[in-house]
N, C-alpha and C positions, 0 to 999 in steps of 0.2 A: 570497386567493392574490394575489402581488404577480408584476409583469413590472417588472424593472428592463433598462433601457437603459444599458449602459456606452462612455461614450464616449470620445474621443482616446485610444485606444490604437494601439499597434504590435504586433498580433498574429501570431505564427506559430500556424497552426492543426495542425500536429504531423503534416503531410505535406510532403515536399518537391516544390517544382515548383507550390505552391498560391500565391495571392496573397497577401498580408498583409493583416488585417482594421483598418480602423481604429474600429470600432466591432462591438458585438453584443449579443445580446439573451436576456437569461435567466428563464424562467418555471418555476416548480414546482421546479425543481433541475437543468433541463435546457436546452440551449440551443436557441433557437425562431429560425426565419424572423423578420426585421425586419419584413416585411410582413405578419405571420400576425394576423388581428383578433383581439381581446381578448374574453373572456367579459365578460357583465355583471357590473360589481361588482368587476372586474379593477384593484388598485390598481396604477397605474404612476406610475415614477419614473426617473430619471436618475441616473447617477455617473459624474462627472467624473474619469477616471483621470490625466490632466496626461501624458499622454503616456507612460507607462509602458508597458514590454515585457511582455507577457503571451502565457501558453502553456500546454498541458497540463501538469497534475500529471502528475510522473516515476513511472513504473513500475521498481521493483528486482526484475527478475523471477529471480534467483538470488541468496539471501542466507540468512544464519544469525541470525533475529532475537534468538534465547534465547541465541545465543554470544556476539551484538553486544551484547547486554543486560548480558551478565555482565562484558565485557571494562569496562564503565563504572564496575566496581568492583572489578578487578583491575589491577596492576600492568603498563603498557605496556611490553616488552623490544623497543622499536623506536628508530630514529632520531628525533631527534636527541639526545635523553637516552641511549641506549645505543648503545655502538658499538662495547661490546669487553664479554668476560666480567664484568671487572672492573665495569663499570658496572652491568651485571645483578645482581650479588651487591650493590653498594649500595643500588640503586634497589629491591631485593627486600628487604632491612635494613630499609629506610624507609617499608616499607606497614605499614599499619594492622595487620593480624594478625599482623605479626612485633614490632611496637611494644607489641602485647597479649600478646603470647607465648604467645596460645591458636589453635587453629584451623588450616586448611590456610592456606598462603601460595601464592597463585597469580599467575602472569603469563601475560601472551601475545605474539606477534608477531616472536619472535628469527626469525632466518636467518643461520644461522652462515656463509654467505658474507659477509655485511655485518659480520662481526664481524671485530677487528682480528688476533683469534689463527686465524680462517678454519678452525674446527672447532665441533663441537657442546659445549655445555656437558655436564658428567656428572654423573654424583653426586656425586663427591668435590667438584666447584667447589659444588654446591649444597647440602651437609653445611655450607661456610661461610657461609651463610645462617641454617641453624638443623639441628642434630642431634637435638632432641627435637620438633621439628615438622614434619610432611608439608609439602614444597615440591613443587608440580607447575607447569610452565610448557608453555604450547602452543606448538608451532613455527606459523610465520606460515599455512602452508598449512591448519592445524587437522587435517591428518593423521594428524602426529606428533605427541612430545612428551618433555620430558624430566623426572623426579622424584629425588629427594634419597633417600638409604640407608632413611629413615624411612618414606617411603612407598613401598618397596621391601619392607620389613618387614609394613608393613599387609596389602597387597595378596599378601604370602605368595610373593613371587618370589625363587628361590635361582637356582643354576646347574643346576640340577635340573628346573626348570619349563619343560614344553615351549615351544615357541612357539605363540602363539594363532593360530587360522585368522584369516587377512586380515588377518596382522601379525607381527611379530617382535620381541624384545628385545634390546636393543643388549648385547653384550656384550665384554669384554676380553680382551686377549691370554692369559690363563689359562681363560676361559669364564664367567667371573662376569660377573653383570648389570652394566651401566656405568650404568641411570639410562636411557638413551635406550628410548624406546617408538617404536617404527617401525611406521606407517601404523595404523587404525582399530582391528585386533583388538586391538593392544597396550595402546592407548588403552584401549578401553573394559574392557579387563581389570582395569584400576587403578581405573577408576571405578567398576566393578559390584562389586569384592573390598573397596576399600579406602575410599571417598569414603563420608562420612553420604548416606543417604537423603535427597533433598531431599522438602521440604514443600509442598503446593499453595500455601498462603499466600505461603510467602518466594519462590516462583518468580512468582506474579501481581505480586508489586509488584516484582520484577526488572524484570518484562516492562514493567512502567509507567514505569519511566526513560527507555523509548525514546519517548515521547510528544513531547517537547520535541525529541530528536533528530531525528527525522522530521519532523516541522514544518519545522526549521529547513534541513533539507535537499531540502523539497518532494515526499516521497515520499507516496504516498497508498496506494499499490498494491505488495506484496511478496509473499515466498514462505518458508516454512522448508523449505528442501532438503533436512533431515535429523532426519526426527521421530523418535523412539523410540515408536513405537503398541504400547503394553501393555507395555510395559518394565518390568520388576521395580525396584520401590525408585523408579521416577520417576512423577510425577503425568502422567495423560494429556493430551498436549501440545492437543488441540482442546479440550479442559474450559478449560485454562490459557488460550488465547488467546481464548476466548470471554468467558471471565470478565475480562479484561484489557478487551478491547473494550466490556463492560458498562460498567466503570469509566473508560471515556475514552480509551482506545487508539484513534484515529481512522483506522488504517490498515487495508485490507482484506487479509485472509491468505489465501493458498493453502498447502496443508499439503501435504509429499510424506513418507509414512511409509517408511522404510528398510525393504529387503524384506527379511524374516524367514523365506519359507518353504522356501529350500532349494530341492529341484528338486519339489516337489510344489505344483502351481497351486492347492492349496488348503490350503496351509501356512501360512496365514494368514487371521482370520476376514475376512468379505466386510465391506465398508463397507454400515452401512446409508443409504438414503434423507437421514435427517436429517443425517447425518455428511457427507454429499456436497453440501449445500446453503447458501445465506446467505453473509453477508460475511467468515465466516470458516467454511474449509471445507476436508474434504481434496479436493485434486486428484489424487492419483496416487499410485506407488510409486517407490522410489527405490532403483537397484542402481550398484554402484562396479564399474567394469572395471579401474581402475590408479589409481596414486599421481598424484604432482605431480613437475614438471618440475626446481622448485627443489631438491627432496628427491630427484631422480635415480633416483624409484618410477614415472614414467608410463612404460608400456610401448612403448618404441619402435624403429623400424626398425634406424636405425643406433647402434651403443654410444655412451654417455656418454663424454666426454673424462675421462680418467683425473682423479683430484683433484691440487691443487698438493702437489707432492711425491712423485708418482709412486705412493702406495697405489694398490691395487685398489679396484674399484667394487665395493660388495657385491653388487649386482645391476648388471650391466652393462648390460644392456638394458631396465632397469626391473622391474615386477612386474606381471601380467597375473593379475589377482585373481578374473576370472568367467568362470566357465564356461559354456557351451551350454546345456546343460539347467537351471541355475538360470537363466538370461535367458528361454528358453521360456516355462519356469513362472510367471516374473513377468508376462511378457506375457500368457499366457494368464489369469492374477487380472486382472489391469487391463482385458482386453477384456471378459471376465464381468462385471466390476465398472463397466465404463464411465467409467473413469479414464484419465488418462495414464501411461506408463511412462517414467519419466527416468533418465538412467544418465552417471552421471559419467565422464569420458573426455577423457584430455588427449594422451597419445601416438598417434603415428600407428598405431604395431602395433595396439594396443586398437583404434583408428577400424576398420583394416581388417577385425578378426575381426569386429565389431558390425556394421558394413555387409553384409558377408559373410550375417549371422544373418538380416539385417533383409530382404535380397533376397526371401526366402521367406514375409514376410508383409505382410496386407493390411490397410488403416485400419481402426478398428473408432469413430471418433468424427467426428461432422459436425460442420463451424466449428471446429476445433481440430484442429492435429497430435496425432496418437494416441503418438507417440514422441516425446521430448524429448534432445538429445545435450547435455550440460552442458559447456562449457568448450573443446571442441576446439582446443586449444592447438595443436596442429601439424596441420594439415589441408592435404592432397597437392591437386593441380590433380586428379589421377586420382579421387582420393575427393571432389570436389565435382561431377566429372562423373557420377560413378557415381550420387550422392544425386539428381542433378537426371533420370535415369531410372527412379528406384525407383516402386514404386507407392504405397510407403508412405514419403513425404516425411517425414523428422521435423523437427522445429524444432531451431534451434541458438541456445545463447548462447554467449558468450566473455567476457572480464574483462582489457580492457585495462590495468586498475589493476596486474596482474600484472608484465608487462615494465618499466610505469615504475617500479614500486617494487622489483621483483626482480632488476633487470637483469642484477647482477654474479653471481646464481647462475644464472641461463639464459646467461650469456657463458661461465663457467666449465665449466657442465654439457655445451653443445652446440658442433658446429663450426660456421663462420661461417654454411656452407649452410643448416643444420639451425636457426638463430638466425632466419635470415631467412624461414623456413617457419611461425615462429610469429605468431599474433593476425592473422590475414588478415583484417581487418574490410572494407575494400574488397571484396577477390575475393569474400568470402563474400555481400555487400552488395547483390551483382550479380546473383547468381544463388539465394539462398534470402530469401524475402521474410518467412516467419515466423523472424525472426532480432532477437537482441535484445544490447546491452552491457549488461552488471550487474555487481554488486559482488564477489559472494562475502562479504562483509562479514560475520565480522572477518577474513576468512582470507588475509591478506597484512600484508607488511611495511611500515604506512603508517598514521600516527596516527588518521587519520579515513579508514578505509576502504570508505565507502562516499559520498564526497564526488563528485556527479556531475558537479561543475564540473572537477576534477580529472582524471575519467576522459574528459571531454569536450575538454580540452586537449591531453589522451594520444592520443586517435584522430585528431584533427586533426593535430598536430605532428608524434606519432610521436618525441616526445624524452620520454627517463626524466626519474627525479626529479634526476638530477644534469646535465641539459641533454644526455646524449648521444643519439645519433640509432638509433634501431631499425627496420630495413625501411621507410624513408620510401615507398615505393612503394604501401603498403597504407595511406596516408594518405587521410582521407575529409572533406567539406565539414562545416562546421559543422551546415547542413541534415539531411545525412545522421545525424549524429552525434545531434543531437537527435531525430530520429526511429527511432533505434533506443532509446532512453528513452522514447518516447510511442508513435504511432500502431503502428508495426511491432512493438514490445515486446508491444503488446495482442493478437498474433496467436501470440504463443508458448503461451498456456497460457488455460483459460475464465476470463473476467472477468465481473462483475455488470456488466448493462446496457453501453453502449457508451462506453469511456472511451479516453483517448490523442488527443483529436482535439477541436477547437473547431468544430463544425459541428451544424444541426439535429438535432435526437432525441440527441444524446449528453448523458450527466450532466455537469453544469458543475462538472467537477472542473478548476481552474486555478489557476496563480500568476504571481507577478508577480517580475520578478529586476531588480538594481539597478543593469544596465546592459544594453543590445541586445548578445547575442552576435555576431551577424552584423554588428556596427560595430565590435567589438573586435579588439585585434591577437590574433591565437592564443596567444601567451605569455601572455595578459594573463586568459585565461579562467578561470582559477582563482580570481582575485582575486573575480569577481562571487558572491553570495549571494543568497539566496529572500528577499523581501522580504514575501512575503502568498500565503496558501491559503486558498483558498476550495473546499470541499467540499459538491457539490449546491447549486452556490449561495450557500450561508452562509462568511461570512466566519470561518476559525477561527484564525489564524495571522497578527500582524502584526509584523516585526520590531523589537524594541524600540529606540528612539532612543539614539545613542550619547551621551555626556554628554560 
């Protein structure tokens, strides 16, 4: 057993209003009090940190690691490289799959509002990439996509194919499919009917690409918020992540299985105790109440602003895709299984509905919220007040990276008053303790979607990627922003041991940064980098020196 005394540090403990530490002690993988007597035979040594800024490792409590890993092998259709459909076609033609002339040509991250043409690409556009290979490009929100004619043919989609549940196929003026896959139901239709089945080994290898990525970002705990448990043609997610962890992926993972039980509380197999325990485990089930604001499919109280040019909105007030009976069934399943129920919910109209349903529910978990509301992009004062009064108080997450990266689509879709109701970090932080910032990576139009430093800067400055301001009254201090990635993030979901803080009894998961964010200009926060990572007291990452 070794006891290590870290000296000469400036340590943020993860909680606002607490003094910074100049030293701390780690023993057997946990922080201990400096005056605790050492057992006989304990090796005691000191490490001079030379004034380094230290803080708890980050928790990214809403993400899609499997999707993030896939982006590391797909073509980024995001700024600055892609600003038009012509740019997108050029980048896709240059991809490895296109150059080899075999397999699916895949991309991710486009947002039509950021393209010069101000429209979504269509199958005709992607046919210019290839007419013999299928082309599949995910939209920035990861709820929608666009494919070429070959992909439509492989999926068997024609003008006579009915729209799937939870989605729709985009169509041209003559009613023919135009390649757009609107919302998850349509995306999953193509994935299940056309794309080749994944193999266990290839998926594990893809996940292992995340190791260096997560360490360089200082993230040691995250979630996969959209697991296809028992999906046909797909390896079991829990087995995949556990095997990746066995092979060296150091990130602890909570998995949320997409609810497939419909209105039947027994419509999915119950979780076993083994599935719910360990560093990689199922923590809950996931429902989708609506779509995205940037895609104009989130269910909103006030209709969206008509698109530029005066064309009518396909869904003027978005799409409410969750029914109460389905919600009640998923809650009953979660209650019986002792796990959380998470709900994707962006628009204020869908939040109205789900809060109304939750008013009659009581908590079933101790020490962690029974329900998580994900994104809460448009949360009104009356809704915050309702949450405060509820017996079952849900945890909330939101993603400041969305308005930072997608501000054009938000401004184009919303009135100024509705735009100012979005991503109210300060208001939520004041009233809801179990609240976290997170990335939803890779679901936004930004090259590095889970860059914590960019998110911190956006939360503190409320400036977007082009320097414009969005609702500055909702800016928070750097201390609050950091706590929403550490101590308060740890309250959103079940975690292994106590994490997100530097205090006696907590696991010694901590990182060093290249500078002190409390001393930096807010507009320079994005320039900071993680320089070291310790997990359970063991150093597992040190940033390579610049040559």
